[in-house]
VOZAMI-676897 format. One record per residue (C-alpha): z, y, x; residue number from 1; residue in one letter. Coordinates in steps of 0.25 Angstrom, whole numbers, plus 2048, in hexadecimal, padded with zeros to 3 digits. Each point is the difference from the previous one (the first is absolute). Last residue first. Layout:
BEGIN
[atom [Z; Y; X]; NUM; A],
...
***
This chain:
BEGIN
[atom [1BA; 26D; 40C]; 547; K],
[atom [7FA; 80E; 7FF]; 546; H],
[atom [7F1; 801; 800]; 545; L],
[atom [7FE; 80F; 7FD]; 544; S],
[atom [7F1; 802; 7FC]; 543; T],
[atom [7F6; 805; 80A]; 542; T],
[atom [7FC; 7F3; 804]; 541; S],
[atom [7FB; 7FD; 7F2]; 540; N],
[atom [801; 7F1; 7FD]; 539; H],
[atom [7F3; 7F8; 802]; 538; I],
[atom [800; 7F5; 7F5]; 537; T],
[atom [7FA; 7F2; 800]; 536; F],
[atom [802; 7FA; 7F2]; 535; S],
[atom [7F1; 7FC; 800]; 534; E],
[atom [801; 7F6; 80B]; 533; S],
[atom [80C; 7F9; 7F9]; 532; V],
[atom [7F9; 800; 7F2]; 531; T],
[atom [7F3; 7FA; 807]; 530; R],
[atom [808; 7F5; 807]; 529; L],
[atom [807; 7FC; 7F3]; 528; L],
[atom [7F3; 800; 7F8]; 527; K],
[atom [7F9; 7F6; 80B]; 526; R],
[atom [80C; 7F7; 801]; 525; N],
[atom [7FC; 7F4; 7F7]; 524; K],
[atom [7F1; 802; 803]; 523; E],
[atom [802; 801; 80F]; 522; Y],
[atom [80A; 7F4; 801]; 521; L],
[atom [7F5; 7F7; 807]; 520; S],
[atom [7FB; 80B; 808]; 519; E],
[atom [80E; 802; 806]; 518; L],
[atom [806; 80E; 7FE]; 517; T],
[atom [7FE; 80E; 804]; 516; W],
[atom [803; 80F; 7FF]; 515; A],
[atom [7FB; 809; 80B]; 514; Y],
[atom [803; 80F; 7FD]; 513; T],
[atom [7F9; 80A; 808]; 512; I],
[atom [804; 80E; 802]; 511; Y],
[atom [7F6; 80A; 807]; 510; F],
[atom [806; 80C; 806]; 509; D],
[atom [7FF; 80F; 802]; 508; S],
[atom [7FC; 807; 7F3]; 507; D],
[atom [805; 7F4; 7F8]; 506; T],
[atom [7F9; 7F3; 7FD]; 505; E],
[atom [802; 7F3; 7F8]; 504; T],
[atom [7F9; 7F3; 804]; 503; V],
[atom [803; 7F3; 7F8]; 502; T],
[atom [7FC; 7F2; 805]; 501; L],
[atom [803; 7F4; 7F7]; 500; V],
[atom [7FF; 7F4; 809]; 499; Y],
[atom [7FD; 7F2; 7FE]; 498; V],
[atom [803; 7F5; 80B]; 497; I],
[atom [7FA; 7F3; 804]; 496; K],
[atom [808; 7FB; 80C]; 495; V],
[atom [7F9; 7FA; 80C]; 494; G],
[atom [805; 80B; 809]; 493; D],
[atom [7FB; 80B; 7F7]; 492; L],
[atom [7F6; 7FC; 7F5]; 491; V],
[atom [7FC; 80C; 7F7]; 490; V],
[atom [7FF; 804; 7F2]; 489; A],
[atom [7FE; 80E; 7FB]; 488; I],
[atom [805; 809; 7F5]; 487; E],
[atom [7FD; 80F; 801]; 486; Q],
[atom [807; 80D; 7FD]; 485; Q],
[atom [7FD; 80F; 803]; 484; Q],
[atom [80B; 80B; 7FC]; 483; A],
[atom [801; 80D; 7F9]; 482; R],
[atom [80D; 806; 7FF]; 481; R],
[atom [808; 803; 7F3]; 480; G],
[atom [80A; 7F4; 802]; 479; N],
[atom [7F5; 7F7; 803]; 478; I],
[atom [7F2; 802; 7FA]; 477; Q],
[atom [7F6; 7F6; 803]; 476; V],
[atom [7F2; 800; 806]; 475; S],
[atom [7F8; 7F3; 801]; 474; K],
[atom [7FB; 7F8; 80C]; 473; V],
[atom [7FA; 7F3; 7FB]; 472; P],
[atom [808; 7F4; 7FC]; 471; E],
[atom [801; 7F2; 806]; 470; L],
[atom [7F9; 804; 80D]; 469; E],
[atom [7FF; 7F4; 809]; 468; R],
[atom [804; 7FF; 80F]; 467; L],
[atom [7FD; 7F2; 805]; 466; G],
[atom [807; 802; 80E]; 465; S],
[atom [80B; 807; 806]; 464; G],
[atom [804; 80C; 809]; 463; S],
[atom [7F1; 805; 800]; 462; S],
[atom [800; 800; 7F1]; 461; A],
[atom [80E; 807; 7FF]; 460; L],
[atom [7FB; 80B; 809]; 459; T],
[atom [7F4; 802; 7F7]; 458; K],
[atom [809; 801; 7F4]; 457; V],
[atom [808; 80B; 807]; 456; V],
[atom [7F4; 808; 803]; 455; F],
[atom [7FB; 7FF; 7F2]; 454; G],
[atom [80D; 805; 7FB]; 453; L],
[atom [7FF; 80C; 809]; 452; Y],
[atom [7F2; 803; 7FB]; 451; A],
[atom [805; 800; 7F2]; 450; A],
[atom [80C; 809; 804]; 449; A],
[atom [7F8; 80B; 807]; 448; D],
[atom [7FB; 801; 80E]; 447; I],
[atom [800; 80A; 80B]; 446; P],
[atom [7F6; 7FF; 80C]; 445; P],
[atom [808; 7FC; 807]; 444; N],
[atom [80C; 7F9; 7FB]; 443; F],
[atom [80E; 801; 807]; 442; D],
[atom [802; 80D; 7F9]; 441; Q],
[atom [802; 7F9; 7F3]; 440; K],
[atom [80D; 7FA; 804]; 439; A],
[atom [803; 7F1; 7FC]; 438; E],
[atom [80A; 7FB; 7F7]; 437; A],
[atom [805; 7F1; 7FD]; 436; M],
[atom [806; 7FB; 7F3]; 435; V],
[atom [803; 7F1; 7FF]; 434; I],
[atom [800; 7F6; 7F4]; 433; A],
[atom [803; 7F1; 7FF]; 432; Y],
[atom [800; 7F5; 7F5]; 431; N],
[atom [802; 7F2; 804]; 430; E],
[atom [809; 7FC; 7F4]; 429; T],
[atom [80C; 7FC; 808]; 428; A],
[atom [7FD; 80A; 80B]; 427; L],
[atom [801; 80C; 7F7]; 426; N],
[atom [7FC; 80B; 808]; 425; A],
[atom [802; 80F; 804]; 424; V],
[atom [7FC; 808; 80D]; 423; G],
[atom [800; 80F; 802]; 422; L],
[atom [7FB; 809; 80B]; 421; L],
[atom [7F8; 7F4; 806]; 420; A],
[atom [7FE; 800; 80F]; 419; H],
[atom [808; 7F3; 802]; 418; E],
[atom [7F9; 7F9; 7F5]; 417; N],
[atom [806; 7F5; 7F7]; 416; L],
[atom [80D; 800; 808]; 415; Q],
[atom [807; 80C; 7F9]; 414; R],
[atom [802; 7F9; 7F3]; 413; N],
[atom [807; 807; 7F4]; 412; G],
[atom [803; 7F8; 7F4]; 411; S],
[atom [7F9; 7FB; 7F4]; 410; W],
[atom [808; 7F9; 7F5]; 409; N],
[atom [802; 80E; 7FA]; 408; R],
[atom [7F2; 802; 7FD]; 407; P],
[atom [7F8; 80A; 808]; 406; V],
[atom [7FF; 810; 7FF]; 405; V],
[atom [7FA; 805; 80D]; 404; L],
[atom [805; 80C; 809]; 403; S],
[atom [7FC; 80B; 809]; 402; I],
[atom [807; 80C; 807]; 401; K],
[atom [80E; 7FA; 800]; 400; K],
[atom [800; 800; 80F]; 399; D],
[atom [803; 7F1; 801]; 398; D],
[atom [7F5; 7FC; 7F6]; 397; S],
[atom [805; 7FF; 7F2]; 396; Y],
[atom [801; 7F4; 7F6]; 395; M],
[atom [801; 803; 7F1]; 394; R],
[atom [806; 7F6; 7F7]; 393; I],
[atom [7FB; 7F8; 7F4]; 392; D],
[atom [808; 7F7; 7F6]; 391; S],
[atom [802; 80C; 7F6]; 390; A],
[atom [7F1; 801; 7FF]; 389; S],
[atom [7F7; 809; 808]; 388; K],
[atom [7F2; 804; 7FB]; 387; G],
[atom [803; 80F; 801]; 386; S],
[atom [80A; 800; 7F4]; 385; E],
[atom [80D; 7F8; 7FD]; 384; P],
[atom [800; 7F7; 7F4]; 383; R],
[atom [803; 803; 7F2]; 382; Q],
[atom [804; 7F4; 7F8]; 381; T],
[atom [80D; 806; 7FA]; 380; T],
[atom [7F9; 80B; 7FA]; 379; V],
[atom [80C; 809; 7FC]; 378; G],
[atom [80B; 800; 7F6]; 377; G],
[atom [80C; 7FF; 809]; 376; R],
[atom [804; 808; 80C]; 375; C],
[atom [80B; 808; 7FA]; 374; E],
[atom [807; 7F4; 7FA]; 373; P],
[atom [802; 7F9; 80E]; 372; D],
[atom [7F6; 7F5; 802]; 371; R],
[atom [801; 7F1; 7FE]; 370; Q],
[atom [7FD; 800; 7F1]; 369; K],
[atom [7F4; 808; 802]; 368; D],
[atom [7F9; 7F6; 809]; 367; Q],
[atom [7FD; 803; 80F]; 366; M],
[atom [7F2; 801; 803]; 365; T],
[atom [7FF; 80F; 804]; 364; G],
[atom [7FF; 80D; 7F8]; 363; G],
[atom [80B; 806; 7F7]; 362; K],
[atom [807; 808; 80C]; 361; C],
[atom [7FB; 80E; 7FD]; 360; D],
[atom [805; 80B; 80A]; 359; W],
[atom [800; 80F; 7FE]; 358; V],
[atom [7FF; 808; 80D]; 357; I],
[atom [805; 80F; 7FF]; 356; Q],
[atom [7FB; 80D; 804]; 355; T],
[atom [7F6; 801; 7F5]; 354; G],
[atom [7FF; 7F2; 7FA]; 353; S],
[atom [7FA; 7F7; 80B]; 352; K],
[atom [7FE; 7F2; 7FB]; 351; K],
[atom [805; 7F4; 808]; 350; P],
[atom [7FE; 7F1; 7FC]; 349; T],
[atom [80B; 7F6; 802]; 348; W],
[atom [7FA; 7F2; 7FF]; 347; I],
[atom [80A; 7F4; 7FD]; 346; I],
[atom [7FC; 7F3; 806]; 345; T],
[atom [803; 7F1; 7FD]; 344; P],
[atom [800; 7F7; 80C]; 343; A],
[atom [7FD; 7F3; 7F9]; 342; N],
[atom [80F; 7FC; 7FE]; 341; G],
[atom [808; 80A; 807]; 340; A],
[atom [801; 808; 80D]; 339; N],
[atom [7FB; 80D; 7FA]; 338; Y],
[atom [7F3; 808; 803]; 337; T],
[atom [801; 80F; 7FE]; 336; V],
[atom [7F2; 807; 800]; 335; V],
[atom [802; 810; 802]; 334; L],
[atom [7F4; 807; 7FB]; 333; K],
[atom [7FC; 80B; 80A]; 332; A],
[atom [7F3; 802; 7F9]; 331; G],
[atom [7FA; 7F4; 807]; 330; Q],
[atom [80B; 7F6; 804]; 329; D],
[atom [80D; 801; 807]; 328; L],
[atom [809; 7F4; 804]; 327; R],
[atom [80D; 7FA; 7FC]; 326; I],
[atom [802; 7F2; 804]; 325; S],
[atom [808; 7F3; 7FD]; 324; R],
[atom [80C; 807; 7F9]; 323; V],
[atom [80C; 7F8; 7FD]; 322; H],
[atom [806; 7FD; 80E]; 321; Q],
[atom [7F9; 80C; 806]; 320; T],
[atom [7F2; 804; 803]; 319; S],
[atom [7F8; 80C; 805]; 318; I],
[atom [7F6; 7FC; 80B]; 317; N],
[atom [7F6; 80C; 803]; 316; E],
[atom [80C; 809; 802]; 315; P],
[atom [7FE; 80D; 7F8]; 314; L],
[atom [7FB; 80E; 806]; 313; G],
[atom [7F7; 802; 7F4]; 312; A],
[atom [7F3; 7FE; 807]; 311; L],
[atom [806; 7F3; 806]; 310; V],
[atom [803; 7FA; 7F3]; 309; N],
[atom [7F2; 802; 7FB]; 308; E],
[atom [7F9; 807; 7F5]; 307; S],
[atom [807; 80D; 802]; 306; P],
[atom [7FE; 80B; 7F5]; 305; F],
[atom [7FF; 80D; 807]; 304; F],
[atom [804; 80E; 7FB]; 303; N],
[atom [807; 801; 80E]; 302; K],
[atom [80E; 804; 7FD]; 301; E],
[atom [800; 7FB; 7F1]; 300; L],
[atom [7F9; 7F2; 803]; 299; I],
[atom [807; 7FD; 80D]; 298; V],
[atom [80E; 803; 7FA]; 297; K],
[atom [7FD; 7F8; 7F3]; 296; E],
[atom [7FD; 7F4; 809]; 295; V],
[atom [80D; 801; 807]; 294; K],
[atom [808; 801; 7F3]; 293; A],
[atom [7F8; 7F4; 7FB]; 292; R],
[atom [805; 7F8; 80C]; 291; T],
[atom [80F; 804; 7FD]; 290; E],
[atom [7FE; 7FD; 7F1]; 289; D],
[atom [7FA; 7F2; 803]; 288; V],
[atom [80C; 7FD; 80A]; 287; L],
[atom [80A; 804; 7F6]; 286; A],
[atom [7FA; 7F8; 7F5]; 285; A],
[atom [800; 7F3; 808]; 284; S],
[atom [80D; 7FA; 7F9]; 283; A],
[atom [7FB; 804; 7F3]; 282; R],
[atom [7F2; 7F9; 801]; 281; V],
[atom [807; 7F4; 806]; 280; K],
[atom [80A; 7FF; 7F5]; 279; S],
[atom [7F4; 801; 7F6]; 278; R],
[atom [7F9; 7F5; 807]; 277; I],
[atom [80C; 7F7; 7FF]; 276; S],
[atom [802; 802; 7F2]; 275; Y],
[atom [7F2; 7FD; 7FD]; 274; D],
[atom [801; 7F3; 808]; 273; Q],
[atom [80D; 7FD; 7F8]; 272; Y],
[atom [7F9; 801; 7F3]; 271; A],
[atom [7F4; 7F8; 805]; 270; P],
[atom [80A; 7F5; 804]; 269; L],
[atom [809; 800; 7F4]; 268; A],
[atom [7F5; 7FD; 7F5]; 267; I],
[atom [7F9; 7F5; 807]; 266; A],
[atom [80D; 7FB; 806]; 265; A],
[atom [806; 7FF; 7F2]; 264; L],
[atom [7F4; 7F8; 7FB]; 263; I],
[atom [801; 7F7; 80C]; 262; G],
[atom [80F; 7FE; 7FE]; 261; I],
[atom [7FD; 7FC; 7F2]; 260; I],
[atom [7F6; 7F6; 804]; 259; A],
[atom [809; 7FA; 80B]; 258; I],
[atom [80B; 7FF; 7F5]; 257; F],
[atom [7F7; 7F9; 7F6]; 256; L],
[atom [7FC; 7F6; 80B]; 255; I],
[atom [80F; 7FE; 804]; 254; A],
[atom [804; 7FE; 7F1]; 253; G],
[atom [7F5; 7F6; 7FE]; 252; I],
[atom [804; 7F8; 80C]; 251; I],
[atom [80F; 801; 7FC]; 250; I],
[atom [7FD; 7FB; 7F2]; 249; A],
[atom [7F7; 7F5; 806]; 248; V],
[atom [80C; 7FB; 809]; 247; I],
[atom [80A; 801; 7F5]; 246; M],
[atom [7F7; 7F7; 7F7]; 245; G],
[atom [7FD; 7F6; 80A]; 244; P],
[atom [80F; 7FE; 802]; 243; G],
[atom [80B; 807; 808]; 242; P],
[atom [80D; 7F8; 801]; 241; S],
[atom [808; 801; 7F4]; 240; P],
[atom [80D; 808; 801]; 239; V],
[atom [80D; 7F8; 800]; 238; Q],
[atom [80C; 808; 805]; 237; G],
[atom [7F9; 80D; 7FA]; 236; Y],
[atom [808; 802; 7F3]; 235; K],
[atom [80C; 7F7; 801]; 234; R],
[atom [801; 803; 80F]; 233; Q],
[atom [800; 80F; 7FE]; 232; W],
[atom [80B; 7FF; 7F5]; 231; R],
[atom [808; 7F8; 809]; 230; E],
[atom [7FE; 809; 80C]; 229; K],
[atom [803; 80D; 7F9]; 228; P],
[atom [7F5; 80A; 7FF]; 227; T],
[atom [802; 80C; 809]; 226; L],
[atom [7F5; 7FD; 80A]; 225; W],
[atom [7F6; 7FD; 7F5]; 224; F],
[atom [804; 80D; 7F7]; 223; V],
[atom [7FF; 808; 80D]; 222; F],
[atom [7F2; 7FB; 803]; 221; A],
[atom [7FC; 802; 7F1]; 220; E],
[atom [803; 80F; 801]; 219; L],
[atom [7F6; 801; 80C]; 218; L],
[atom [7F6; 7F7; 7F9]; 217; S],
[atom [800; 80A; 7F4]; 216; I],
[atom [7FD; 80C; 808]; 215; I],
[atom [7F5; 7F9; 808]; 214; S],
[atom [7FA; 7FA; 7F3]; 213; P],
[atom [7FF; 80F; 7FA]; 212; I],
[atom [7F9; 805; 80D]; 211; L],
[atom [7F3; 802; 7F7]; 210; T],
[atom [7F7; 7FA; 80B]; 209; G],
[atom [808; 7F3; 7FF]; 208; W],
[atom [7FC; 7FE; 7F2]; 207; F],
[atom [7F7; 7F4; 802]; 206; L],
[atom [808; 7FA; 80B]; 205; L],
[atom [80D; 801; 7F8]; 204; Y],
[atom [7F9; 7F9; 7F4]; 203; F],
[atom [7FC; 7F5; 809]; 202; V],
[atom [80F; 7FC; 802]; 201; G],
[atom [7FE; 7FA; 7F2]; 200; W],
[atom [7FE; 7F3; 807]; 199; W],
[atom [80F; 7FE; 802]; 198; Q],
[atom [804; 7F6; 80A]; 197; G],
[atom [80B; 807; 806]; 196; L],
[atom [7F8; 803; 80D]; 195; Y],
[atom [7F5; 805; 7F7]; 194; F],
[atom [80A; 80A; 7F9]; 193; R],
[atom [805; 805; 80E]; 192; H],
[atom [7F1; 803; 804]; 191; V],
[atom [7FE; 808; 7F4]; 190; G],
[atom [7F8; 80B; 808]; 189; F],
[atom [80A; 80B; 7FE]; 188; G],
[atom [80B; 7F6; 804]; 187; G],
[atom [7FB; 801; 80F]; 186; V],
[atom [80D; 805; 806]; 185; F],
[atom [80B; 800; 7F6]; 184; F],
[atom [7FB; 7F4; 7F7]; 183; A],
[atom [7FD; 7F8; 80D]; 182; L],
[atom [80E; 802; 805]; 181; A],
[atom [806; 7FD; 7F2]; 180; G],
[atom [7F9; 7F3; 7FF]; 179; A],
[atom [804; 7FC; 80F]; 178; A],
[atom [80F; 804; 7FC]; 177; V],
[atom [7FF; 7F8; 7F3]; 176; K],
[atom [7FB; 7F3; 807]; 175; N],
[atom [7F7; 7F7; 7F7]; 174; K],
[atom [803; 7F2; 7FD]; 173; S],
[atom [7F3; 7F8; 7FF]; 172; N],
[atom [7FB; 7F7; 7F6]; 171; F],
[atom [7F5; 7F4; 800]; 170; Q],
[atom [7F7; 7FC; 7F5]; 169; P],
[atom [802; 7F1; 7FD]; 168; Q],
[atom [7F9; 7F4; 806]; 167; E],
[atom [7FE; 7F5; 7F6]; 166; T],
[atom [808; 7F4; 802]; 165; R],
[atom [7FF; 7FC; 7F1]; 164; C],
[atom [80F; 7FE; 7FD]; 163; K],
[atom [808; 805; 80D]; 162; P],
[atom [7F7; 80D; 7FF]; 161; C],
[atom [7FD; 804; 80E]; 160; H],
[atom [805; 80C; 809]; 159; I],
[atom [80D; 801; 7F9]; 158; M],
[atom [807; 80D; 804]; 157; G],
[atom [807; 804; 7F3]; 156; A],
[atom [802; 7F4; 7F7]; 155; H],
[atom [7F5; 7FA; 7F7]; 154; L],
[atom [7FF; 7FB; 7F1]; 153; A],
[atom [7F4; 7F8; 7FE]; 152; A],
[atom [7F4; 808; 7F9]; 151; G],
[atom [7F5; 7F6; 804]; 150; C],
[atom [7F7; 809; 808]; 149; K],
[atom [807; 80E; 801]; 148; F],
[atom [80D; 7F9; 804]; 147; C],
[atom [80B; 807; 7FA]; 146; F],
[atom [80A; 80C; 804]; 145; H],
[atom [80E; 803; 803]; 144; S],
[atom [807; 7F5; 7F8]; 143; P],
[atom [808; 805; 7F4]; 142; Q],
[atom [80F; 7FF; 7FD]; 141; E],
[atom [805; 803; 80E]; 140; V],
[atom [801; 80F; 800]; 139; E],
[atom [808; 803; 80D]; 138; A],
[atom [80F; 804; 800]; 137; R],
[atom [805; 7F2; 803]; 136; P],
[atom [80B; 7FB; 7F6]; 135; S],
[atom [80F; 804; 802]; 134; E],
[atom [809; 7F5; 7FA]; 133; Y],
[atom [806; 7FC; 80E]; 132; P],
[atom [804; 80E; 801]; 131; S],
[atom [800; 807; 80E]; 130; S],
[atom [7F3; 7FA; 803]; 129; Y],
[atom [7FD; 7F6; 80B]; 128; T],
[atom [7F7; 804; 80C]; 127; I],
[atom [80B; 800; 80A]; 126; S],
[atom [800; 7F1; 802]; 125; F],
[atom [80A; 7FA; 80A]; 124; H],
[atom [80D; 805; 7FA]; 123; D],
[atom [7FE; 7FC; 7F2]; 122; T],
[atom [7FA; 7F3; 805]; 121; Y],
[atom [80C; 7FB; 808]; 120; T],
[atom [80B; 804; 7F6]; 119; S],
[atom [7FA; 7FA; 7F3]; 118; A],
[atom [7FA; 7F4; 807]; 117; H],
[atom [80C; 7F9; 807]; 116; V],
[atom [807; 7FC; 7F3]; 115; S],
[atom [7F3; 7FA; 7FB]; 114; A],
[atom [7FF; 7F8; 80C]; 113; S],
[atom [80D; 7FA; 7FE]; 112; A],
[atom [7FD; 7FD; 7F2]; 111; T],
[atom [7F6; 7F6; 805]; 110; P],
[atom [7F2; 802; 7FA]; 109; A],
[atom [7FD; 800; 7F1]; 108; A],
[atom [7F4; 7F9; 7FC]; 107; E],
[atom [7F3; 808; 7FF]; 106; V],
[atom [7FB; 807; 7F4]; 105; P],
[atom [7F1; 803; 801]; 104; V],
[atom [7FC; 80F; 7FE]; 103; V],
[atom [7F2; 807; 800]; 102; G],
[atom [801; 802; 7F1]; 101; L],
[atom [7F3; 7F7; 7FE]; 100; P],
[atom [806; 7F7; 80A]; 99; T],
[atom [7FE; 800; 80F]; 98; V],
[atom [805; 7F4; 808]; 97; A],
[atom [80D; 802; 808]; 96; P],
[atom [7FF; 7FD; 80F]; 95; L],
[atom [807; 7F2; 803]; 94; P],
[atom [80F; 7FF; 802]; 93; R],
[atom [808; 7FB; 80C]; 92; A],
[atom [80F; 801; 7FD]; 91; V],
[atom [80B; 801; 80A]; 90; A],
[atom [7F7; 807; 80B]; 89; P],
[atom [7FD; 80B; 7F6]; 88; S],
[atom [7F2; 804; 801]; 87; L],
[atom [7FC; 809; 80B]; 86; A],
[atom [7FD; 80F; 7FD]; 85; D],
[atom [80A; 805; 80B]; 84; N],
[atom [808; 806; 7F6]; 83; P],
[atom [804; 7F3; 7FA]; 82; F],
[atom [7FA; 7FC; 7F2]; 81; L],
[atom [809; 7FE; 7F4]; 80; Q],
[atom [7FD; 7F8; 7F3]; 79; E],
[atom [80B; 805; 7F8]; 78; A],
[atom [7F9; 80D; 7FD]; 77; H],
[atom [7F4; 7F9; 7FA]; 76; E],
[atom [7F4; 803; 808]; 75; I],
[atom [7F4; 809; 7FC]; 74; L],
[atom [7F5; 800; 80A]; 73; E],
[atom [7F6; 80B; 803]; 72; C],
[atom [7F2; 802; 806]; 71; L],
[atom [7FA; 80D; 803]; 70; G],
[atom [7F4; 809; 7FB]; 69; G],
[atom [808; 80C; 7FB]; 68; A],
[atom [7FE; 7FB; 7F2]; 67; K],
[atom [806; 7F3; 803]; 66; D],
[atom [80C; 807; 806]; 65; I],
[atom [802; 809; 7F4]; 64; A],
[atom [7FF; 7F4; 7F7]; 63; M],
[atom [80A; 7F8; 808]; 62; K],
[atom [80A; 80B; 800]; 61; Y],
[atom [7FF; 802; 7F1]; 60; K],
[atom [802; 7F1; 7FE]; 59; K],
[atom [80D; 800; 808]; 58; A],
[atom [805; 80B; 7F7]; 57; T],
[atom [7FD; 7F8; 7F3]; 56; A],
[atom [806; 7F3; 807]; 55; L],
[atom [80D; 807; 803]; 54; D],
[atom [804; 804; 80E]; 53; V],
[atom [808; 7FA; 80B]; 52; N],
[atom [7F8; 804; 80D]; 51; A],
[atom [7F4; 809; 802]; 50; K],
[atom [7F6; 800; 80B]; 49; L],
[atom [804; 7F4; 808]; 48; L],
[atom [7F5; 7FD; 80B]; 47; S],
[atom [7F6; 7F5; 801]; 46; R],
[atom [7F7; 7FB; 80B]; 45; S],
[atom [805; 80B; 809]; 44; K],
[atom [7F7; 80B; 806]; 43; R],
[atom [7FF; 805; 7F2]; 42; L],
[atom [80E; 806; 800]; 41; M],
[atom [7FE; 808; 80D]; 40; K],
[atom [7F3; 805; 7FB]; 39; E],
[atom [807; 806; 7F3]; 38; I],
[atom [80A; 807; 809]; 37; V],
[atom [7F6; 805; 809]; 36; P],
[atom [7F8; 806; 7F4]; 35; I],
[atom [80C; 808; 7FB]; 34; D],
[atom [805; 7FD; 7F2]; 33; K],
[atom [7FE; 806; 7F2]; 32; K],
[atom [7FF; 7F2; 7FA]; 31; F],
[atom [7F2; 802; 7FA]; 30; T],
[atom [7FA; 809; 80B]; 29; A],
[atom [805; 7F7; 80B]; 28; A],
[atom [7FB; 7F4; 7F9]; 27; L],
[atom [7F2; 805; 7FE]; 26; N],
[atom [7FF; 805; 80E]; 25; S],
[atom [804; 7F3; 806]; 24; V],
[atom [7F7; 7F8; 7F7]; 23; L],
[atom [7F4; 809; 804]; 22; T],
[atom [803; 7FD; 80E]; 21; S],
[atom [801; 7F1; 7FE]; 20; R],
[atom [7F2; 801; 7F9]; 19; E],
[atom [7FF; 7F9; 7F2]; 18; V],
[atom [7F6; 7F6; 7FE]; 17; G],
[atom [809; 7F4; 7FC]; 16; L],
[atom [80E; 806; 7FE]; 15; Q],
[atom [809; 804; 80C]; 14; S],
[atom [809; 7F8; 808]; 13; E],
[atom [80E; 802; 806]; 12; G],
[atom [806; 7FC; 7F3]; 11; L],
[atom [809; 80A; 7F8]; 10; I],
[atom [80D; 7F9; 7FA]; 9; Y],
[atom [807; 804; 7F3]; 8; V],
[atom [80D; 7F9; 7FD]; 7; D],
[atom [804; 7FC; 7F2]; 6; W],
[atom [80C; 800; 7F7]; 5; K],
[atom [803; 7F5; 7F5]; 4; I],
[atom [809; 805; 7F5]; 3; D],
[atom [7F5; 800; 7F5]; 2; S],
[atom [7FE; 7F1; 803]; 1; M],
***
């Protein structure tokens, strides 16, 4: 019996529960053959894999095929099958039964058939090995895994245990090119490790901010690409599909990653904002220096500290990409408002020292860390004087002789009254103000400011109905001038309106400021209307008003 030789046949079917695609991949990896060659063999009911080998070698082939998930027959070399897979027409024989060794001796076929086999099969099958005694290279001593329920030995690719029929965890083959690409482009987030079924990819997420995972993943990308195909297949050819544990790990990692990103953003965004503001301060330094030089010239030549842009020969609107506005305040203080965040300001305060002007830039609302070093250490909550805030602007009449200070969300409006010298309004909040003038010489006998205010109130009463005095006439000081003020309510054209009337006089004229809103908004807007009315300024006509 020791001289008996065997032929190894692979059947065109897979074991119960093994997908055909899995069987093809396993056989290709086991016998180091291309997938098309394996698929061609499995299209037939049986194909000769190895001819005329001893029993030990035949058993090794059978174990390798079984481990790959396929079916195998061992036939005595004398029992020849034709290349077309049909049984010999001379001798019809049944399929062999399976014994513990996987082999059943079969009676010898005619000698003529045997003489044909050697030459025919040697030419027909390219998968034979150079030596008839060469065994497959795969490890075949142990099954690949076991059923988690009953412990039965399983082969790769089995969906159900053939013994207890329990569904088994599934495995996938991972592509090394795809894994390398994920490691190269998004490896810092551990995506390539999740792709390979490795839960510890969460550590890449946790330490992403250190850039260490990104560096490691770049190296891993080249390792993946350069790994030999056989070695890659052994390590990542059967990767378990993601289970609940993997999904939980990914979710926890994502939550921690988002939390870390939030912390980093909380630190980085304020730092970037400070850097951005410092950049704008430096970029606008030339414009600020040029403006200060013009103010210095006025102070030194005229011994006069201008409180308005127009009085220093500056444009009313000075702005650039980085600067929202530059305007003069009381004492020739230069208020520079920047286009950033909550519109921070730096206030430059001039002080005359002999024939020079020394500027102090520690005032304003900008934080010290956003300023240049020479402007740090001041009171950062300081606001502009004269009741104006950084969000206020001064609006002038066409001849620049009078003006009002209003919030920035107000705008000039020439349609409020065609005879008005100056008109401003915020239509959205129903706040309005106009300034009108009347020559004193038009009244005979002459009257004072209080009498002129009474004349205006009577005119409003005759134009409407239901006039009520909300506040009695009172004297107020407006920019060093005495003025008369009263608040009244009247119905004009069916609309209830409240006026704040303020009369200021010069040697030749009466100037009256009408500031009004709807009666329903009176309490809300009352303070603002008074502030706008009391900001009325008459500019000295003898002062040079350069534009």
